[in-house]
Backbone bond lengths (Angstrom), bond angles and torsions (degrees), N, CA, C in turn:
res aa  C-N    CA-C-N  psi(-1)  N-CA   C-N-CA  omega(-1)  CA-C   N-CA-C  phi
1 M - - - 1.450 - - 1.525 109.38 -
2 T 1.302 115.66 143.32 1.458 122.12 175.95 1.517 109.38 -110.28
3 Y 1.324 115.54 131.60 1.459 121.34 172.34 1.519 107.19 -100.42
4 Y 1.322 116.05 121.17 1.456 120.73 175.52 1.522 108.77 -80.11
5 I 1.329 116.67 161.77 1.464 120.40 -179.58 1.527 110.84 -52.96
6 Q 1.323 116.58 -35.69 1.464 120.82 -178.13 1.536 112.21 -68.14
7 D 1.331 117.49 -19.48 1.466 122.16 -178.16 1.529 113.28 -91.07
8 L 1.319 117.45 -15.93 1.468 121.35 -170.68 1.524 111.85 -83.79
9 K 1.336 114.93 139.05 1.460 122.37 -179.96 1.528 108.75 -137.66
10 P 1.343 117.73 145.46 1.464 119.66 175.48 1.533 110.92 -53.99
11 G 1.328 114.68 139.50 1.459 120.96 -179.82 1.521 113.88 97.78
12 M 1.331 117.96 -19.40 1.467 119.36 176.68 1.528 108.49 -62.17
13 S 1.339 116.72 141.95 1.452 120.47 -173.59 1.522 110.53 -145.99
14 A 1.330 115.75 152.79 1.464 121.96 174.87 1.518 107.82 -150.23
15 S 1.338 116.42 154.88 1.463 119.65 178.75 1.513 111.02 -151.71
16 I 1.327 114.69 162.89 1.458 122.65 172.37 1.526 107.72 -136.86
17 G 1.310 116.35 159.03 1.454 121.97 173.98 1.513 109.55 -123.82
18 K 1.333 116.24 142.40 1.464 121.40 179.76 1.519 108.43 -146.76
19 T 1.321 116.66 128.53 1.457 121.10 174.06 1.519 108.64 -83.90
20 V 1.331 116.30 126.44 1.459 122.35 -178.56 1.531 108.46 -80.84
21 T 1.318 115.10 118.83 1.462 120.99 -177.67 1.529 111.37 -101.71
22 E 1.317 114.82 166.38 1.467 120.89 173.61 1.527 109.89 -56.76
23 T 1.320 116.54 -42.80 1.462 120.85 179.56 1.521 110.92 -61.28
24 D 1.337 117.58 -42.31 1.472 120.45 178.27 1.526 110.84 -56.94
25 I 1.337 116.39 -45.11 1.464 120.79 -177.40 1.519 111.02 -65.77
26 V 1.323 117.27 -45.51 1.465 120.86 -179.63 1.532 110.86 -64.92
27 L 1.332 117.11 -44.08 1.465 119.63 179.06 1.525 111.22 -64.69
28 F 1.338 117.69 -41.20 1.463 120.14 178.67 1.525 110.31 -63.47
29 A 1.328 117.56 -40.37 1.467 120.99 177.08 1.523 110.16 -59.29
30 G 1.329 116.82 -42.96 1.459 120.38 179.85 1.512 112.90 -67.26
31 I 1.315 116.81 -43.38 1.466 120.94 -178.06 1.524 111.03 -69.81
32 S 1.322 116.77 -43.43 1.464 120.73 -175.47 1.526 112.78 -85.01
33 T 1.302 117.02 -18.23 1.467 126.63 -171.79 1.529 112.30 66.21
34 D 1.332 117.76 16.68 1.463 122.87 174.52 1.522 107.15 -87.47
35 V 1.338 116.04 96.89 1.458 121.68 -177.32 1.536 111.10 -108.63
36 N 1.310 116.42 31.87 1.456 122.35 176.49 1.533 108.44 -51.34
37 P 1.341 117.89 128.58 1.466 119.15 -179.09 1.530 113.65 -63.38
38 A 1.323 118.84 -15.84 1.468 120.63 174.81 1.532 110.57 -61.60
39 H 1.339 116.54 -23.02 1.464 121.87 179.70 1.526 112.94 -96.56
40 L 1.334 116.49 -27.59 1.467 119.80 -167.50 1.525 115.92 -118.16
41 D 1.329 118.61 -18.31 1.463 121.46 -172.73 1.532 109.74 -121.98
42 E 1.333 116.20 104.96 1.461 120.93 -175.88 1.527 111.97 -60.90
43 E 1.320 118.14 -41.88 1.472 120.61 -179.46 1.522 110.63 -61.41
44 Y 1.315 116.76 -45.70 1.467 120.25 176.86 1.532 110.02 -62.12
45 A 1.320 116.51 -47.40 1.466 121.82 -174.25 1.521 112.43 -64.67
46 K 1.324 118.22 -27.77 1.467 120.93 177.23 1.523 111.52 -59.94
47 G 1.333 117.16 -28.80 1.453 121.96 -179.51 1.527 114.25 -86.98
48 T 1.334 117.28 1.52 1.469 120.05 179.66 1.527 110.33 -91.82
49 M 1.307 115.98 173.17 1.465 121.15 178.37 1.528 112.47 -61.29
50 F 1.349 117.51 -17.39 1.461 121.46 -178.73 1.529 112.48 -88.82
51 G 1.337 117.68 -16.39 1.458 121.31 176.98 1.513 114.45 71.07
52 G 1.317 117.15 13.69 1.464 122.29 179.87 1.511 109.94 169.19
53 R 1.308 114.92 175.37 1.466 120.57 -176.48 1.517 112.07 -64.37
54 I 1.335 114.36 147.03 1.464 121.74 174.99 1.526 108.68 -129.89
55 A 1.317 114.89 153.68 1.470 120.41 175.69 1.524 109.07 -76.19
56 H 1.303 116.54 156.27 1.458 122.47 174.82 1.532 108.99 -59.94
57 G 1.319 117.34 133.91 1.457 120.50 177.58 1.518 112.10 -59.21
58 M 1.322 116.25 -38.37 1.463 119.21 -178.18 1.521 112.63 -72.08
59 L 1.320 117.50 -21.48 1.464 119.96 173.22 1.525 109.26 -63.38
60 S 1.323 116.53 -49.49 1.469 119.95 178.36 1.521 111.26 -65.02
61 A 1.330 117.35 -38.88 1.465 120.34 178.86 1.530 110.89 -62.15
62 G 1.319 116.44 -29.29 1.461 120.26 178.24 1.517 113.31 -62.10
63 F 1.331 117.04 -23.67 1.462 119.38 178.29 1.526 111.07 -68.75
64 I 1.332 117.31 -26.70 1.470 120.87 173.81 1.525 109.10 -62.17
65 S 1.326 115.84 -45.71 1.469 120.61 178.43 1.523 111.33 -57.99
66 A 1.334 116.94 -38.16 1.464 120.65 179.60 1.523 111.61 -64.10
67 V 1.333 117.16 -39.88 1.470 119.64 178.45 1.529 109.66 -64.52
68 L 1.318 116.18 -46.00 1.467 120.52 -178.79 1.531 111.78 -62.34
69 A 1.307 116.38 -44.49 1.467 120.58 -176.13 1.519 113.49 -74.43
70 N 1.332 116.91 -32.18 1.457 120.17 -172.51 1.525 115.28 -104.94
71 H 1.347 117.58 -19.48 1.464 119.16 -171.85 1.528 114.76 -130.13
72 L 1.322 117.84 -51.76 1.465 120.37 -174.47 1.516 109.93 -148.28
73 P 1.292 119.91 108.68 1.454 128.93 4.09 1.535 115.26 -74.46
74 G 1.344 118.08 -23.39 1.456 120.02 176.41 1.516 113.23 109.73
75 P 1.336 116.51 -166.94 1.458 121.60 -176.24 1.533 112.41 -53.02
76 G 1.322 114.62 136.51 1.459 121.18 -179.74 1.518 113.35 95.82
77 T 1.323 117.34 -7.49 1.459 121.93 179.46 1.522 110.59 -71.08
78 I 1.326 116.36 140.07 1.458 122.08 176.53 1.527 108.55 -112.57
79 Y 1.319 115.22 123.81 1.469 123.96 179.05 1.529 107.65 -78.86
80 L 1.310 119.28 124.00 1.458 121.64 -179.49 1.529 113.14 -105.03
81 S 1.326 117.31 -39.44 1.463 119.57 177.46 1.522 109.75 -160.93
82 Q 1.351 114.38 162.20 1.465 120.75 -178.43 1.516 108.45 -153.37
83 T 1.324 117.10 132.82 1.461 120.95 168.31 1.522 107.26 -105.33
84 L 1.328 115.80 148.64 1.458 121.35 -179.32 1.519 109.43 -139.50
85 K 1.324 115.42 133.39 1.461 121.80 170.05 1.516 106.02 -120.78
86 F 1.328 116.05 117.48 1.455 121.37 179.97 1.529 107.73 -86.73
87 K 1.327 115.94 114.77 1.458 121.93 -171.73 1.526 113.92 -101.09
88 A 1.316 117.59 -27.62 1.468 121.63 -177.58 1.528 108.38 -159.18
89 P 1.331 117.29 155.57 1.464 119.93 -178.50 1.529 112.81 -74.91
90 V 1.320 113.80 155.65 1.464 122.61 170.33 1.518 105.70 -112.08
91 R 1.310 115.54 131.21 1.458 120.69 -177.39 1.529 110.46 -109.25
92 P 1.339 116.53 156.89 1.465 118.57 175.10 1.531 109.42 -53.48
93 G 1.325 115.90 132.94 1.458 121.81 -179.33 1.514 114.33 95.38
94 D 1.341 117.44 -13.93 1.471 119.97 177.10 1.523 110.49 -71.67
95 T 1.321 115.99 144.91 1.465 120.80 172.79 1.519 108.18 -99.40
96 V 1.316 114.90 119.09 1.463 122.68 -179.49 1.523 108.49 -96.11
97 R 1.327 116.54 129.42 1.464 122.05 174.07 1.513 106.94 -108.57
98 A 1.335 116.56 116.14 1.466 123.32 177.66 1.524 108.21 -99.87
99 T 1.330 115.81 129.27 1.463 121.90 -177.78 1.518 109.42 -130.85
100 V 1.320 115.91 136.13 1.461 121.94 173.52 1.520 108.27 -120.70
101 T 1.339 115.83 141.97 1.458 121.74 -179.54 1.522 108.67 -134.99
102 V 1.321 116.50 127.92 1.462 120.97 178.93 1.525 109.24 -66.10
103 R 1.333 115.73 124.44 1.458 121.09 177.14 1.535 110.98 -101.07
104 E 1.349 115.96 -43.79 1.464 119.58 -175.34 1.524 109.73 -146.95
105 V 1.325 116.04 136.48 1.458 122.81 176.44 1.519 107.47 -113.27
106 M 1.338 116.70 122.72 1.466 122.55 178.19 1.530 107.59 -111.22
107 L 1.319 114.77 82.14 1.457 122.02 -173.24 1.522 112.19 -55.73
108 E 1.339 116.76 -45.34 1.461 120.57 -176.02 1.528 112.98 -65.87
109 K 1.335 117.48 -25.06 1.472 121.65 178.84 1.521 112.49 -101.30
110 N 1.343 116.70 -4.14 1.466 122.40 -174.75 1.530 111.20 53.71
111 R 1.337 114.85 50.64 1.460 121.36 179.01 1.527 109.29 -133.36
112 V 1.333 115.40 150.17 1.454 121.77 177.78 1.530 108.06 -136.60
113 I 1.325 116.57 134.76 1.460 121.87 172.87 1.525 107.11 -103.24
114 L 1.328 115.41 130.61 1.463 121.12 179.05 1.520 109.31 -125.43
115 D 1.319 116.29 141.35 1.454 121.61 169.80 1.522 106.96 -79.93
116 T 1.326 116.77 139.53 1.456 121.80 -178.01 1.524 109.12 -126.37
117 V 1.315 116.36 138.59 1.461 120.54 179.48 1.524 109.42 -149.52
118 C 1.334 115.42 142.59 1.460 122.07 171.36 1.516 107.17 -120.33
119 T 1.326 115.33 135.74 1.458 121.05 179.18 1.520 110.76 -127.91
120 V 1.330 115.19 156.11 1.460 123.18 170.81 1.521 105.71 -129.22
121 A 1.316 117.03 119.02 1.463 122.98 -179.36 1.530 111.12 51.25
122 G 1.333 115.81 41.13 1.456 121.33 177.07 1.517 115.19 83.32
123 K 1.326 118.48 -6.19 1.467 122.24 -179.86 1.535 109.28 -97.02
124 T 1.331 116.37 131.51 1.460 120.53 179.62 1.520 110.19 -69.64
125 V 1.342 116.03 126.39 1.461 121.66 176.24 1.524 111.78 -109.50
126 I 1.332 117.33 -26.40 1.469 122.81 176.15 1.517 107.65 -143.78
127 E 1.332 116.17 139.10 1.460 119.97 171.39 1.517 108.67 -139.33
128 G 1.323 115.80 154.43 1.451 120.46 179.35 1.504 111.27 176.83
129 E 1.325 114.27 -161.58 1.459 120.79 176.44 1.515 108.34 -146.81
130 C 1.321 115.03 156.89 1.460 119.03 178.07 1.521 109.90 -134.09
131 L 1.304 114.03 159.02 1.457 123.01 174.44 1.518 106.60 -116.24
132 M 1.335 115.74 127.62 1.459 121.53 -176.25 1.521 111.22 -125.10
133 M 1.320 115.24 155.36 1.453 122.30 168.71 1.533 106.10 -115.03
134 P 1.337 116.70 100.00 1.460 119.22 -178.60 1.533 111.10 -77.66
135 P 1.309 116.89 165.49 1.455 119.38 176.16 1.534 111.14 -66.00
136 V 1.329 114.54 153.06 1.468 121.33 177.31 1.520 107.14 -103.64
137 K 1.332 115.08 136.65 1.457 120.17 178.94 1.526 109.39 -61.27
138 P 1.333 117.48 129.74 1.465 119.97 179.68 1.536 111.24 -62.31
139 A 1.325 115.52 145.71 1.469 120.50 176.81 1.537 108.42 -66.78
140 E 1.317 114.14 141.65 1.477 118.32 -179.47 1.491 111.42 -100.76
């Protein structure tokens, strides 16, 4: 479903959940070329402040994009900007829940500000906000 700018109201929210797999981490490393051993080498990662491997922060942040593109506002949405604060690590096997909530609708500018958050087992791992350009309802 697509929500046009005219349909959006503060407080509207949508989310998805995704379990981060070993395959996700390896594929993201290949696509992004981020081969930091904190993501790929358990022996190395044991010596870090995390005590073991962690998923790429941008992998989890990508789930925010999936909510925006597929659910709210949905297909046709253009991502304009995003802030991210990484609050806690995501580990292989964790299920990340990405949630977006409409904060402000600027009808005259065709812009929407949404609060964005990713959680694992109820704990915030990423928080931020984004600016979107949602689709406009076609004239009838």
